[in-house]
N, C-alpha and C positions, 0 to 999 in steps of 0.2 A: 890316619887312625880315627876310628869312630869315637865320638865323644860319649861320655856316660849319660844315661837317661834316668829319670826318676822312676821309682818303683810304682807299679800299677796300684792304684788306689790311694796314692799320696799326691799332694799338689804343692807346687811352689807358688807363693803369693808375692808379687812385686808391685811397686809403686801404688797406683790407685787401688788395686785389689787388696794389697796388704793394709792400706790405710782404712778401707771400708770394713775389712774383717776386724781390725783392732777397734774400730768405732762401735761395731755391734757388740763385741765382747765387753768394751768399757760401759756401754749402755746397760747391759745386764748387771755388771758389778756395781754400777752406780745405784740401781734399783735395790740390790741386796744391801748396800750400805745404808740406804734410807730407812730400811726396816731394822737396822741394828744388828746385822749379821757380821760375824768376825771372820776375816779372811784367813784361810789356811792354804799352804802349798804342800801338795802330796807327791810322793815319788811315782814315777811311771812303772818301776819294777816292783812286783809284789810276789809273795809266795802263791803258787797256783792253787793250792788246796783250799784256801779260804773262798775262792770263787767257784771251784769245781763242786764244792759241797753245798753251795747256797744260791747260786745264780739261776739255775735252770737251763734246760737245753737250748733255749733261744740264744743265750750268750755262750754257754759252755762249748757248744759245737763250733764256735767261730773264734776261739781264743788262740792267741799266739803263745805257745808253751814250749819251753826249752830247758835244758840242763846247763848250769854254769860249769866252769872248769873243775869245781869241787864236787860236782854231781848233785847239787841242790836243784830241785825242780822249781823254776820261776816262770813268771808270765809277764807280758806287757798288760797293764791293767785294762780290762775290757769295759769298765764303767767306774764311777767314782764313789757310789754310796758305800760299798763294802770297804773301800780304802778309807773313807772318812770315819766309818764306824770303828775300824781297826785303829786309826789314829786317835780317836777319842779314848778308847780303852787303854792305849799305850801311853798317851801323853797327858790325858785330862781326867783320869778316873775319879779323882777326889774333888773336882770342882763342883761348885753348887749348880744344881740343875734348876731350870732348863738352860741349855746352851744352844746358841744359833751359830752355825758355821756356814761359810760360803767358800767357793773355790772356782777355779778355771784351769783347764789343762787338757792335754791330748789323751785320747783313749784309742784303743786298737782292737779292731774286729775284722776277721777275714770275711769278705762278702763279695758278691758280684758287684762290679764297679759300674756306676752310671752317674749322671749328673745328680748331685745331692746325696750320693751314697759312696762313702770312701772307707778305706781301711785304716786310715789315721784321720781323726777328726777331733775338734775341740768341743768340750762340754763345759758349760757354766751352770752351776747349780748351788743348792743349799740343802742343809740337813738341820732340822729343828728337833733336838734331842732332849727328852726328859720332861716334856710338858704333860701334866696330868689332865689338862683341859683339852681333850682330844678334838672336840668339835672346833674350838677356836683355833687350835694349831692347824687343823686341816684347812680351815677357811683362810688362814694367813698364807699357807702354802699356795693355794689357788690364786688369791689376790696378788701375791708377789710375782708369781709366774706370769699372770696377765699384765702386770705393771712392767715387767722386764721386756716382754715382746713388744708392748706398745712403745716403750722408750727406744727400742731398736728400730721403730718406724713401721711396724705392722699393725694394721687396723682391722682387716677383714679376715678373722680367723674363726675357727669352730672349737668350742670347749666340749670335750667328751668325758663323761663321768661314769664310773663303775664302782662296785663295792664287793670285795671278796667276802667280807663278814656277812653281808646281806645274803649272799649265795649260800654260805654255810648255814645260816639261820633257816633258810627255806628248805635246804636238803635235810637238815635235822628234824624238820617238821613233817617230812614224808613218812607214811606208814610202811617202812621197809626194815629189813633186818640190820643189825649193827654192822655186820660184815659188809653188806652192800653199801650202807651209809659211809663206812670208813673208806671203801674203795672209791666212791664218788668224790668224797672230800679230798682224798689224796691226789686225785687226778684232775680236779676241777681247774686248777690254774694252767694246766696244759691243754690249750684249746683243741688241738688236733687229736691228742690222746683221749680226751674226754668224749669227743664226738665218735671216735672209733669204739670206745667202751659202750656208749649208748647203742650204736649199731649192732654190736655183738649181743647185747641184752635183747634188742628187738628181734634178732635173728634166731634166738634160742627159744624152743618151746618151753612153756612153763613146766617147772619141776623136772626138767630134762636131766638125764644122767649121761655120763660119758660112755661111749661104746667100747672103750678100751678097758679090758678087765684089770690091767695093771694100774691104770689111772684111777679106776674105782677103788682098788685096794689101797692105793696111796692116800686117796681122799678119806677112806675109812680110818686109816691109821692116824692121820692128822686130826681128824674129828675127835678121836678117842683121847688123845693126849692133851688137847686144848690148844687154843690159839697162841698163847705166849710160848709154851713149850715147843710148839711146831715151828715158830719163827726162829727160836734159838737153835733147834736141831738143823734146820735148813741152812741157816747162816754158817754153822760150824762145818757142815758137809761141803758147802760151796767154797769155803775158805781153803779147803784142802786142794781144790782143783783150779781155781781161778785167781787172777791177780786182784789187786785192790779195786781196780776199775776195769770194765770192759767198754771200750769206746768212751762214751760220756756218762755211763751208768755206774754208780758205785755199788759195793757189795750189798748194802741194805736195800737198794732199789731192786736188785736182782732177786734177793730173797723174798721181798714182798710180791714180786711178779710170780715167782715160783709158788708161793703160798696161795695166791689167788687162783692160779692155774689148777691146783688140786683141791679146791674147796667146793663142796656141793653148794654151800650157801651163796656163792657168787651168782648162781643161776636164778635165784628167786627175786625178780624185780617185776612187779605187776605191770601189765600193759598201761593201766590208767596212770601209774606213776611215771612211766616213760613219756606218755603224752603230755603230762603236766610239766615235766622237766623241759621238754621241747618248747612248750608254751612260755615257760619262764625265760628261756634263752632268747626268745624272739621279741620280748617286750623292750621297746626303745621309743624315745620321744622326749618331749619337754619334761623336766624333773617332776613337776606336780602330777602330770598325767601318768608318768611311769609308776610313781608310788601308788597312785589310785588303782591302777591296773593290778599291781602286785598285791594290794590289800584284798582285792576280789579273788585273786588266785589263792591266797591263804584261806579264804572262806571256802573255796572249792575243795581244798584238801582237809577241811575241818581243822585247820590250824589257826594260830593267832600270831600276828606280827609281834616281835619282841624288841630287845634292846638295840639290835642293829638297825631295825626299821626306824625306831625312835631317833637314833643318832643321825640317820640319813635325813629325816625330816628336819631335825634341828640344824644340820649343816646347810641344807637348802634354804631354810628360813633365815638363817644368819646372813647368808650371801645375798638374799633378796633385801633384807633390812639394811645392809650396807651398800645397796645398789651396785653390787659387784658381780651379778649374774648376767653374763651376756645373753642377748636375745637368741644367739646361735647355739646355746647350750643344749646338749643332747645327753640324756641319761640312759645308758644301755645296760640292762641286767646281764646280758651275755658277754659284755666286754671284759677281756682279760689281757694282761700285759705280757704273759709268758715268762715272768720272773718269779722264782720260787718263794722269795722271802716276803712278798707282800701279804699282809694279814687283813687289811680292811679297805678303806676308801682308796681308789686309784683314779688317775685322770691323765688325759693327754690334750695337747693343743695342736690343731691341724690347720694347715693352709691348703685347702683342697685343690687349688690350681696347680699344685706340684704333683698331683696324681699319686703314683705308687710311693713317693717319698714325702707325703704330705705332713707326716708327724714332725713337729719341730720341738716338742717338749713332752716329757712324760715323768710321772712320779706317783707317789702314794704313801700309804702308811705301812710301816714294817716294825711291829712291836716286839717280835721275837728275835730279830737278827742280832742285836747286840749281845743278848744273853747267849745265843748260839756261838758267838765268838769268844765267850769266856766271862761275861759279866756275872756277878753273883746273883743278880735278880733280873727280872724282865724290866727293860727300860723302853717306854713308848717313844716312838720317833716317826717323823714324816719328812719327806723331802722331794725334790725334783731335779732334773737336769735338762738343760736346753742345748740342742745341737747348734753350735754357733754358725758353722758354715751353712747349714740348712736354713737357719733364721735369716742370714744374709741373703740367701737365694730367694726366699719368700718375700722379703722386704723389697728387693730389687724387682722381682716379678710384679709385685703390687704397684710399685711406683711407675713401672713401664706401662701397666694397664691403665693407670689413672691418667698418665700423660697422653695416652692414645684416646682417652675419653674426653680430653679437653677440647672444646670447640675451636676450630681454626679462626672463627670470627666472634665478635662480641655482640653484634646486632645485625638484624635484617631490616631493611627499610622497604615498606610496601606503600604503593599509591592507592588511594580509594577515591573513586569519582574522577572528575575532570581536573586532574592535577598534571601540570607539565613536567617533562623530564628535567627542565632547568630548575624548577622549584624543588623537586625532589633531590636533585644533585646538590643544591645549596645547603639543604638541611643535612644531607649525608656528610658534606665537607665540614660543617661545624662540629659534628660528632667525631670525625676523623682527626681534626686538629686538636680536639680535647683529649684524644688518646684511644678512642674506640676503633676497632677494626670493623668496618661497616660494609655490607654487601647490599647495594641498592637493586631492588627488583624493578626493572623498567619494561617488562614484557606484558604488562596489563593482565597478569594472571589473577585468578580469583583470590580474594584475600584469604579465604579458608585454605586454599592450596599453599599459599606462601607460608601461612601460619603452621600448617602441617609439616612442611619440609623443615622449617626452623625447629620444630619440636623434635623431629627425627634426629637432627644434628645437634641437639641439646644447646642451641643458641640461647644465651641468657636473656637477650632483650629483642623486642620487636618495636620498630618505630613506625607509626602509622601517620602518613601525611594525607589528610583528607581535605576536601573543599571547605567544609565548615571550619575546620581547625585553622586552615590558612587564612581565612577571612578574619579570624581572631588572633592571627600571628602566633599560633601555637601548634603543637603536635601532640599526639598521644604516644606514650611509651609504656609498653607492657613488660613488666618484670616476670619472665616466665618461671623463674625458680621460686620466687616468693608469691607468685600468683597475685600480683598487684598491678594496678593500672594508674598511671599518672598523666595529667594534662600539664604539659610543660611549655611555657612561653619560649619562643625561638630565641629571644634575647637572654633567657636563663638556661638555655640548653647546654652550653659549655660547662656551666657550673654544676648542672645536674650530672653530666657525664663524669666530671672529675670527682664529685662526691661519691658516685656509685663505685668508681675504681678504688677509692680509699676504703669503702665499706667491704669490698670483696677481699 
């Protein structure tokens, strides 16, 4: 009888694997505790509608949805933020704000399986709910995420920043119709859909009309009754013929698409506005340089940076003042996370050596989500989640790369001038007995050649045994990492080596 096998996209962790995974998870939770975040435990089962209406296609299309025996439509949670927001509303609505929550648990998404990409995986994250000091809250989220991945053993990562509110501010400054502006803002968070929208605008001649008489007549009718009435009529008509959702699109999305399809106003997007939008999306680089380029782009459209621009500057300034902005930070104006509820600043942490699965952390600001779930007012919030398995994979990959970079020896010994092999050998032995791994070059190669090979192999020290030094019972030792040179008496050489090992 064939034994049962695990489901594709899931993993069993045993012995050292299990221990390492738990250690990474514990490192993240320890960082969260240090910042004063309160631990919560959330159920894996949730009502599917709260995710279907708010997550976006990037998650919705990969959800595990099913009906329970009573016919209720449920899902395995595809992420933790909406669950945490639901738990706040249900269990903590009367608590004094702000509230800091942390969690760890499995999430479930159907995806192509590969190393670092699973259908069940753990997320560890935080939600900072209710702080009116948005800049400080955003900066705390970034610094805490960086602290967590560092505690898990990762050092060489890239921080990627974006800003949905900044994009909205720029689009609102463009000299375009309200309908076009609304369409662009509605689709901006959908990277692929937005690019297709721009391509459609670019392909249409200015002031073009549909060749279909019925379509022109429909457009005229909708224009006469007004946008709000048009939306209500279309939604009512559609509700008679379609279910609540088609695929991953709900009725409101279908109605909006229908309205845009039969609106003359959608066609009017000047070519110069298309060009400047493409220019906006292409701006990326160090934060200060990115904001400087954006300021010039505002000048180009005869607009002025506003509150979102000022917020981005304050956020970057505070990160720099706290010395928490990694040198690897990249600010990309075209960066979007593909999740519908984000309203402002967004970020991700990447370990690029993992290639297509380089993202190990993602998060941002979602000021409208809690109200959309039923809160009586808008409650500002920001948070992030770390993929625990992927963080473990990145930390192990980095550790392996660093061990490969470790030199196999501590020092190379080179002879300069008329120095015998025996004299060189005796000096090498003193260093070996003190603990260094020493390779003695006895082939009378040029000193520059020996030094070059030592540099290529990242050998920390070079010992130079020369005629003049031997007459004075000493040698020269070059510290290649610190770029220092020492003249060391042979009688003191053992002590020098032992001291250098302690220093390392």
